[in-house]
Structure formats: C-alpha cells, structure tokens
C-alpha positions as CSV (number, residue, x, y, z in Angstrom):
1,X,-6.3,-24.6,68.8
2,X,-4.2,-27.1,70.8
3,X,-2.1,-25.6,73.6
4,X,1.1,-27.2,72.4
5,X,0.6,-25.9,68.9
6,X,-0.2,-22.4,70.3
7,X,3.0,-22.5,72.3
8,X,5.0,-23.4,69.2
9,X,3.4,-20.6,67.2
10,X,4.2,-18.0,70.0
11,X,7.8,-19.1,69.9
12,X,8.0,-18.6,66.1
13,X,6.3,-15.2,65.8
14,X,5.9,-12.1,67.8
15,X,2.1,-11.9,67.6
16,X,0.2,-15.0,66.5
17,X,-2.9,-14.2,64.5
18,X,-6.1,-16.1,63.8
19,X,-4.9,-17.2,60.4
20,X,-1.4,-18.4,61.3
21,X,-0.5,-21.8,59.9
22,X,-3.1,-21.7,57.2
23,X,-2.2,-21.2,53.5
24,X,-3.0,-17.8,52.1
25,X,-6.3,-17.5,50.4
26,X,-6.1,-18.3,46.7
27,X,-2.4,-19.2,46.8
28,X,-2.8,-22.6,45.4
29,X,-5.2,-21.5,42.7
30,X,-2.8,-18.8,41.4
31,X,0.2,-21.1,41.3
32,X,-1.6,-23.8,39.2
33,X,-3.7,-21.5,37.0
34,X,-1.0,-21.1,34.3
35,X,-0.4,-24.9,34.0
36,X,-4.2,-25.6,34.0
37,X,-4.8,-23.1,31.3
38,X,-2.0,-24.5,29.2
39,X,-3.5,-28.1,29.6
40,X,-6.9,-26.7,28.6
41,X,-5.4,-25.1,25.5
42,X,-3.6,-28.3,24.5
43,X,-6.8,-30.3,25.0
44,X,-8.8,-27.9,22.9
45,X,-6.2,-27.9,20.1
46,X,-6.1,-31.7,20.2
47,X,-9.9,-32.0,19.8
48,X,-10.0,-29.4,17.0
49,X,-7.2,-30.9,15.0
50,X,-8.6,-34.4,15.5
51,X,-12.0,-33.3,14.1
52,X,-10.4,-31.4,11.3
53,X,-8.3,-34.3,10.2
54,X,-11.4,-36.6,10.4
55,X,-13.3,-34.2,8.2
56,X,-10.5,-33.8,5.7
57,X,-11.1,-34.8,2.0
58,X,-7.5,-36.2,1.8
59,X,-7.7,-40.0,2.5
60,X,-4.2,-39.9,4.1
61,X,-5.2,-37.3,6.6
62,X,-8.5,-39.0,7.2
63,X,-6.9,-42.1,8.4
64,X,-4.8,-40.6,11.2
65,X,-5.4,-39.3,14.7
66,X,-3.9,-36.9,17.2
67,X,-1.6,-38.7,19.6
68,X,-0.9,-35.7,21.8
69,X,-0.4,-31.9,22.0
70,X,2.3,-30.3,24.1
71,X,3.8,-26.8,24.4
72,X,7.0,-26.3,22.5
73,X,8.3,-24.3,24.4
74,X,5.2,-22.3,25.6
75,X,1.6,-21.6,24.6
76,X,2.6,-19.6,21.5
77,X,3.9,-22.7,19.8
78,X,2.3,-26.2,20.2
79,X,3.7,-29.5,19.0
80,X,1.0,-31.8,17.6
81,X,1.9,-35.5,17.3
82,X,-0.1,-37.4,14.8
83,X,-0.2,-41.2,14.4
84,X,-1.3,-43.5,11.5
85,X,-1.7,-47.2,11.1
86,X,1.2,-49.2,9.9
87,X,1.5,-49.5,6.1
88,X,0.9,-45.9,5.2
89,X,3.3,-44.3,2.7
90,X,5.3,-42.1,5.0
91,X,6.7,-39.6,2.5
92,X,3.2,-38.9,1.1
93,X,1.7,-38.7,4.5
94,X,4.3,-36.2,5.9
95,X,4.0,-34.1,2.7
96,X,0.2,-34.0,3.1
97,X,0.6,-33.2,6.8
98,X,2.9,-30.3,6.0
99,X,0.6,-28.9,3.4
100,X,-2.3,-29.1,5.7
101,X,-0.7,-27.3,8.6
102,X,-1.9,-23.8,7.7
103,X,-5.4,-25.1,7.2
104,X,-5.2,-26.8,10.6
105,X,-4.1,-23.6,12.2
106,X,-7.0,-21.8,10.6
107,X,-9.4,-24.4,12.1
108,X,-7.8,-24.0,15.5
109,X,-8.1,-20.2,15.2
110,X,-11.8,-20.5,14.4
111,X,-12.5,-22.7,17.4
112,X,-10.5,-20.9,20.1
113,X,-11.3,-17.6,21.7
114,X,-7.8,-16.2,21.9
115,X,-6.1,-13.0,20.8
116,X,-3.3,-14.9,19.1
117,X,-3.5,-18.4,17.6
118,X,-0.6,-20.6,18.6
119,X,1.8,-21.8,15.8
120,X,1.4,-25.5,15.2
121,X,4.4,-27.8,14.7
122,X,2.7,-30.9,13.3
123,X,4.9,-34.1,13.3
124,X,4.4,-37.7,12.6
125,X,4.6,-39.8,15.8
126,X,5.1,-43.1,14.0
127,X,2.9,-45.9,12.9
128,X,0.7,-48.0,15.1
129,X,0.7,-51.7,14.3
130,X,-2.5,-53.2,13.0
131,X,-4.3,-55.4,15.5
C-alpha cells in the first residue's frame, strides 16, 4: 500500500485493517440480485408468451409477437406488450388477446418454476408498418 494512502487511512479511522478501502464481499451481488432476477423473469415470460402465441390456432394471435415485458409494479404482475403488423382488425385482435390471457398465464405457469405465477396484463403496443 502506498505511504500517502496509508497516512490518509490512518487519519480517517482509529485502526486501519487489511481490508480498508475495499468493497465488502458480495455487496454488489446482493444489491443487483433482485433486479437481475426480475429481468430474468421478464425474459422467460417474453419467450414463453411468444412461443405460445406462435403455436396458437387463432390466426390473429399467430400473426403477432411480444414487443416487451416489464413489471407493473413488481414481479407479481407483469405487463406484456404485443405488436402486430399494420392492417389487422384492432377490435377483433384485442378481443382475441383478452380471451387468450388466462391461457397465456397457464402456459407461463407451466414453463416457470415459481411458487406463484405472475398475473399478466396483456396489451396491444400498436401496429408495425409493413416494409
């Protein structure tokens, strides 16, 4: 350790130890673990809902994709944004999406290893213009 740094440490504390100035072990990991787990959950739900929509027998649901999943407000309720191509009948699509929400939650429950399955708030994110 540098003499100048050692002198500064002695001025700041009564007894400098060998680990002064270093972050506590595991401190960063504990602070970020909740956010990391929430991002993992959102990613898993996004993949599962996307696969379920692709495997749906409804042609309206078959032609859409997951735009994003975010907590609303926490991990017990997730907002799933779904997009379609431009030209889809919006009322019919939203009605099909609402009727499919319990089925989508069942698919999410089957794919996740959690005590409680999050509630899904599925909403239409808007059309994407055709290329």
